C-alpha positions in Angstrom: 18.9 -49.4 171.8 15.7 -50.6 170.1 14.4 -53.5 168.2 11.9 -53.4 165.4 10.7 -55.7 162.7 7.9 -56.5 160.2 7.3 -59.3 157.8 7.0 -56.9 154.9 9.6 -56.6 152.1 11.9 -54.3 153.9 12.6 -54.2 157.7 15.4 -53.4 160.1 16.6 -54.9 163.4 18.8 -52.6 165.4 21.2 -54.7 167.5 23.7 -52.2 168.9 23.8 -48.4 168.8 25.0 -47.4 165.3 24.8 -51.0 164.0 21.7 -52.4 162.2 20.8 -55.3 160.0 18.5 -54.4 157.0 16.6 -57.0 155.0 15.3 -56.4 151.5 13.4 -58.7 149.3 13.9 -58.6 145.5 11.7 -60.1 142.7 14.0 -61.2 139.8 12.4 -63.0 136.9 9.5 -64.1 139.1 11.8 -65.5 141.9 12.0 -64.0 145.4 15.4 -63.2 146.8 15.8 -62.0 150.3 19.0 -60.3 151.1 20.6 -58.9 154.2 22.7 -55.7 154.1 25.0 -55.0 156.9 26.8 -51.7 157.6 25.4 -50.5 154.3 28.0 -52.3 152.3 28.1 -56.1 152.7 25.3 -58.5 151.8 24.5 -62.0 152.9 22.2 -64.1 150.8 19.1 -65.7 152.3 18.0 -68.0 149.5 19.7 -70.0 146.7 21.3 -67.2 144.7 25.0 -66.6 144.3 25.1 -62.9 143.6 22.6 -60.0 143.8 24.6 -56.8 144.2 23.3 -53.4 145.0 24.6 -50.3 143.1 23.2 -46.8 143.4 20.1 -48.1 145.0 19.3 -50.7 142.4 19.8 -54.5 142.1 22.6 -55.1 139.6 24.2 -58.4 138.6 22.2 -61.6 139.3 23.9 -65.0 139.1 21.8 -67.7 140.7 23.7 -70.6 142.4 22.7 -74.1 141.4 19.9 -72.8 139.1 21.3 -73.2 135.7 18.1 -72.1 133.9 18.4 -68.6 135.4 20.3 -65.7 133.9 24.1 -65.9 134.1 24.6 -62.2 133.6 22.3 -59.2 133.5 22.3 -55.8 131.8 22.1 -52.9 134.3 20.2 -50.8 131.7 17.3 -53.3 131.8 16.8 -53.2 135.5 13.6 -51.5 136.7 13.1 -50.6 140.4 10.2 -49.6 142.5 11.5 -47.4 145.3 15.1 -46.7 145.9 15.3 -44.2 148.6 17.3 -45.3 151.6 15.2 -47.7 153.6 12.6 -48.0 150.8 11.2 -51.2 149.4 13.1 -52.5 146.3 11.3 -54.7 143.7 13.6 -55.3 140.7 12.9 -56.9 137.4 16.1 -58.2 135.7 16.2 -59.1 132.0 18.7 -61.9 131.3 21.2 -61.5 128.4 22.8 -64.9 128.5 21.5 -68.4 129.6 23.5 -71.2 131.0 23.6 -74.2 128.7 22.3 -76.8 131.1 21.3 -77.6 134.6 23.5 -79.4 137.1 22.4 -83.0 137.2 23.3 -86.1 139.1 24.4 -87.5 135.7 27.2 -84.9 135.8 28.9 -86.9 138.6 31.2 -89.9 137.7 30.4 -92.7 140.1 32.6 -95.5 141.2 29.7 -96.8 143.4 26.4 -95.3 142.4 24.1 -93.7 144.9 20.4 -94.5 145.0 19.9 -91.1 143.2 21.8 -92.2 140.1 21.2 -95.9 139.9 20.4 -98.9 142.1 23.2 -100.8 143.7 23.0 -104.0 145.8 24.4 -104.2 149.4 24.6 -106.8 152.0 23.0 -105.6 155.3 22.0 -106.6 158.8 20.0 -105.1 161.6 21.7 -107.2 164.3 25.1 -106.2 165.8 27.8 -108.0 163.8 31.3 -109.2 165.0 34.0 -106.5 165.6 35.7 -107.2 162.3 32.5 -106.7 160.3 34.1 -103.9 158.3 37.3 -105.7 157.3 38.2 -106.9 153.8 38.3 -110.6 155.0 34.9 -110.7 156.8 32.5 -113.1 155.2 28.9 -111.6 155.0 27.2 -114.6 153.4 24.6 -114.7 156.2 23.5 -111.1 155.7 20.5 -110.1 153.8 20.8 -108.4 150.4 18.9 -105.3 149.4 18.9 -102.3 147.0 20.0 -98.8 148.1 18.9 -96.5 149.7 17.9 -97.9 153.1 15.4 -96.0 155.2 11.8 -95.1 156.1 9.6 -92.0 156.4 12.2 -89.7 154.7 10.4 -87.4 152.2 12.1 -87.2 148.8 14.7 -89.8 149.5 14.9 -92.8 147.0 14.2 -95.7 149.3 15.0 -99.1 147.8 15.0 -101.2 151.0 12.9 -100.5 154.1 14.9 -99.9 157.3 13.0 -99.2 160.6 15.3 -100.5 163.3 17.7 -98.4 165.3 20.9 -99.6 163.6 21.9 -100.9 160.2 25.2 -102.3 159.0 25.9 -102.5 155.3 28.7 -103.9 153.1 29.5 -104.2 149.4 32.5 -104.9 147.2 33.7 -102.7 144.4 36.5 -102.9 141.9 39.1 -100.2 141.1 40.4 -100.7 137.6 43.1 -98.0 137.9 45.1 -96.2 140.6 42.7 -94.4 142.9 42.4 -90.6 142.3 43.0 -88.1 145.0 39.7 -86.6 144.0 37.6 -89.6 145.1 34.9 -88.6 147.6 31.8 -90.1 149.2 28.4 -88.9 148.1 26.2 -89.3 151.1 22.8 -88.7 152.6 22.3 -89.9 156.2 19.8 -89.8 159.0 21.2 -90.0 161.7 24.8 -90.7 162.7 26.9 -92.6 160.1 30.4 -94.2 159.9 32.0 -95.3 156.6 34.9 -97.7 156.3 37.1 -98.6 153.4 38.9 -102.0 153.6 38.5 -101.9 157.4 39.8 -98.4 157.9 37.5 -95.6 159.1 37.2 -93.3 156.1 34.5 -90.8 157.3 32.0 -90.2 160.1 29.2 -87.7 160.4 27.0 -86.9 163.4 23.3 -85.8 163.1 21.4 -85.9 159.9 21.6 -84.5 156.4 18.4 -83.7 154.4 20.2 -84.0 151.1 23.2 -85.6 149.4 26.5 -84.0 149.8 30.3 -84.6 149.3 32.1 -86.1 152.2 35.9 -86.4 152.2 37.7 -89.7 152.4 40.4 -89.7 155.1 44.0 -89.7 154.1 44.6 -93.0 155.9 41.7 -94.7 154.2 43.0 -93.6 150.8 46.3 -95.4 151.4 44.4 -98.6 151.9 42.6 -98.5 148.6 44.1 -100.8 146.0 43.6 -102.0 142.4 41.1 -104.7 142.1 38.7 -105.8 145.0 37.9 -103.3 147.8 35.1 -103.3 150.4 33.1 -100.4 151.7 31.2 -100.9 155.0 28.7 -98.5 156.6 27.1 -98.3 160.0 24.1 -95.9 160.5 22.2 -95.3 163.7 18.8 -93.6 163.9 18.0 -91.6 167.0 14.3 -91.2 166.2 12.0 -89.9 163.5 12.8 -90.4 159.8 15.8 -92.5 158.9 18.0 -93.0 155.8 21.4 -94.2 154.7 22.9 -94.2 151.3 26.6 -93.9 150.2 28.1 -93.6 146.8 31.7 -93.0 145.7 32.3 -90.3 143.1 35.2 -88.4 141.5 34.9 -84.9 143.0 34.1 -82.7 140.0 36.2 -79.7 141.0 40.0 -79.3 140.6 42.2 -76.4 141.8 40.0 -73.6 143.0 40.5 -70.1 141.5 40.5 -67.0 143.6 39.3 -63.4 143.0 39.6 -60.3 145.0 42.7 -59.5 147.1 44.3 -58.4 150.4 45.4 -55.0 151.6 48.9 -56.5 152.4 50.8 -59.5 151.1 51.2 -60.7 154.8 47.4 -61.1 154.9 47.4 -63.7 152.2 47.7 -66.4 154.9 44.0 -66.0 155.5 43.2 -66.9 151.9 45.7 -69.7 151.8 44.3 -71.3 155.0 40.7 -71.1 153.9 41.4 -72.4 150.4 43.3 -75.3 151.8 40.4 -76.1 154.2 37.9 -75.9 151.3 39.9 -78.2 149.1 40.4 -80.7 151.9 36.7 -80.7 152.8 35.5 -80.7 149.1 33.8 -77.3 149.3 33.5 -76.0 145.7 32.8 -72.3 146.4 33.1 -69.7 149.2 34.0 -66.2 150.1 36.2 -64.7 152.9 36.2 -61.2 154.3 38.3 -59.9 157.2 37.8 -56.5 158.8 40.1 -54.5 161.0 38.2 -51.8 162.8 36.1 -50.2 160.0 38.3 -51.4 157.0 38.0 -54.5 154.9 41.6 -55.9 154.7 40.8 -59.2 153.0 38.1 -59.8 150.4 38.3 -63.0 148.4 36.1 -65.3 146.3 37.3 -68.9 146.1 36.0 -71.5 143.7 33.3 -71.3 141.0 29.9 -69.7 140.7 28.7 -72.2 138.2 28.7 -76.0 137.9 30.5 -75.8 134.5 33.5 -74.2 136.2 33.7 -71.3 133.8 32.8 -68.4 136.2 35.1 -67.8 139.1 33.2 -66.7 142.2 33.4 -63.0 142.9 34.7 -61.8 146.2 31.4 -59.9 146.8 29.2 -62.8 145.7 26.2 -63.4 148.0 26.0 -66.9 149.5 23.2 -68.8 151.1 22.8 -67.6 154.7 22.2 -71.3 155.8 22.8 -71.8 159.5 24.3 -68.3 160.1 20.8 -67.0 160.8 21.1 -68.7 164.2 23.8 -66.2 165.2 21.7 -63.3 164.1 18.6 -64.7 165.9 20.7 -65.3 169.0 22.1 -61.7 169.0 18.7 -60.2 168.2 16.9 -62.0 171.1 19.6 -61.1 173.6 19.5 -57.5 172.5 15.7 -57.6 172.9 16.1 -59.1 176.5 18.5 -56.3 177.4 16.0 -53.7 176.2 13.4 -55.0 178.8 10.3 -54.8 176.5 6.8 -54.6 177.9 5.2 -58.0 177.5 1.4 -58.9 177.5 2.2 -61.5 180.2 3.6 -58.7 182.5 6.8 -60.7 183.0 10.4 -59.6 182.4 11.8 -61.1 179.2 14.7 -63.4 179.9 16.3 -66.7 178.7 14.1 -68.4 181.3 10.9 -67.0 179.8 8.6 -69.9 178.6 8.1 -69.3 175.0 4.8 -70.8 174.1 2.7 -69.1 176.8 4.3 -65.9 175.6 3.4 -66.3 171.9 -0.1 -67.4 172.9 -0.4 -64.1 174.6 0.5 -62.5 171.2 -2.3 -64.5 169.5 -0.6 -67.8 168.5 -3.0 -70.8 168.5 -3.0 -74.5 167.7 -4.4 -75.6 164.4 -8.1 -76.6 164.8 -8.7 -80.0 166.3 -5.1 -80.4 167.5 -3.9 -81.0 171.1 -0.5 -79.8 172.3 2.1 -81.9 174.1 1.7 -80.8 177.7 5.5 -80.4 178.0 5.4 -77.7 175.3 4.6 -75.0 177.8 7.8 -75.8 179.8 10.2 -74.8 176.9 12.3 -71.7 177.6 13.9 -69.3 175.2 17.3 -70.4 176.4 16.5 -74.1 175.6 15.5 -73.2 172.1 18.6 -71.2 171.4 20.8 -74.0 172.9 19.1 -76.8 170.9 17.7 -78.4 174.0 14.0 -77.7 173.4 12.9 -81.2 172.2 10.8 -79.5 169.4 10.0 -81.5 166.3 11.9 -81.2 163.0 10.2 -79.7 160.0 9.4 -82.6 157.5 12.1 -83.4 154.9 13.8 -80.7 152.9 10.6 -78.8 152.1 7.3 -77.8 153.6 4.8 -79.5 151.3 4.0 -82.1 154.0 3.6 -79.3 156.5 1.3 -77.3 154.2 -0.7 -80.4 153.5 -1.0 -81.2 157.2 -2.3 -77.7 157.9 -4.6 -77.7 154.9 -3.0 -74.7 153.3 -3.6 -73.9 149.7 -0.4 -71.9 149.3 3.1 -71.6 150.8 3.4 -71.6 154.6 4.3 -68.5 156.5 6.4 -68.2 159.7 3.1 -68.1 161.7 1.9 -71.3 160.0 5.2 -73.1 160.8 5.0 -72.0 164.5 1.4 -73.4 164.7 2.6 -76.6 163.1 5.4 -77.0 165.7 2.9 -76.3 168.5 0.9 -79.4 167.4 3.8 -81.9 167.2 4.9 -84.2 170.1 8.2 -83.3 171.6 11.2 -85.5 170.8 12.4 -85.5 174.4 11.6 -83.6 177.7 12.8 -79.9 177.4 16.3 -79.3 178.7 17.3 -83.0 179.1 19.5 -83.4 176.0 21.1 -81.6 173.1 19.8 -82.1 169.6 20.7 -79.8 166.7 17.4 -78.4 165.4 17.0 -76.1 162.4 13.3 -76.0 162.9 13.3 -74.7 166.5 16.2 -72.1 166.4 14.6 -69.6 164.0 11.4 -69.6 166.0 12.3 -66.7 168.4 12.6 -64.5 165.3 8.8 -64.9 164.9 8.3 -62.8 168.1 8.7 -59.7 165.9 5.7 -60.6 163.7 3.1 -61.8 166.1 
């Protein structure tokens, strides 16, 4: 068993004897796409692209997801590759043959209550704890303040109409339904942190943690029953646990209907997998996804569910590549534990384990604070296990992008993994290491940087 990795275009991490994960980076129409190929057959997408397939050592069809100005289809005869031998670096140039007609826009959504993205809407709000019936239809909120959505502070990219800096905010507003409510009504929400949403006094949705972008949130079946023609009330409670804060809720008509399927199953009895996943997706307002089931070394279910384009004209292929999103945490966890089992020689002369303190280790590999910065003294107490278990207390990367991070470090171009690690080293901890759980997308990928120091 061995582990290896580089930050170049093509590298491999061996996890178990005979099983490896191979990463390749493609350049398509000037955009970088990083793919992962497992068992030499199945790919998982790392960035926002729906489908980059590999055929005979070349990149084939490219269908970017949520990038309507990219090519919808490609011509295999117009693909040029550099390399192509097994394990070689692939750089592909793909000439598009058909363009999508338009980009997906917030204007494509039909709002019952507008979000701050689409239009301003007025809410009643308070920072003081209200009476228990504050969310009910009959509650009188005349004493509350009035403000424009969204509510928040220090949240990069979020449209803030009314400042909110306290721990809690309670919000209410009326809305009118002119016709029978549709089963396809949904919330359109961005929140930081925990949020509860009520309709006519009934809990309709709740989400823990924070979301760096707007997304669909289902309305509970019970709350749907309490919607009525004419006057209705939506009430929202959001609690900030620290750092940036934001709350904005709209109601939209979910733009996707019955989801098509592609692919198939080895046996009709296996169709239950597809049926269960499709039902889950429709109940949770997920417009596109793929499912694959393996038994030993055979794929017995391979299905695409939903659409690959916002116009709902292109059913998602069963072999479409999706964003890796949070699944990289599973890969990182497996890779680190495999590395621990291999007992590598460390410059600190200690035995690598989940109790190894991470920052003294990467300092031994050459990591250093940005010039003029001072580290939180508790930083040196963080262990690998605490990082993998979301108990490190490390800061979150700013917003949904890294522009603030790059500006903070004085970089002239995009940040690299080493730069992001240096930035984390200079931030105060959110809490003492190991004392509480807080989901952290910034901290978990950090152990993967061990391979590039």
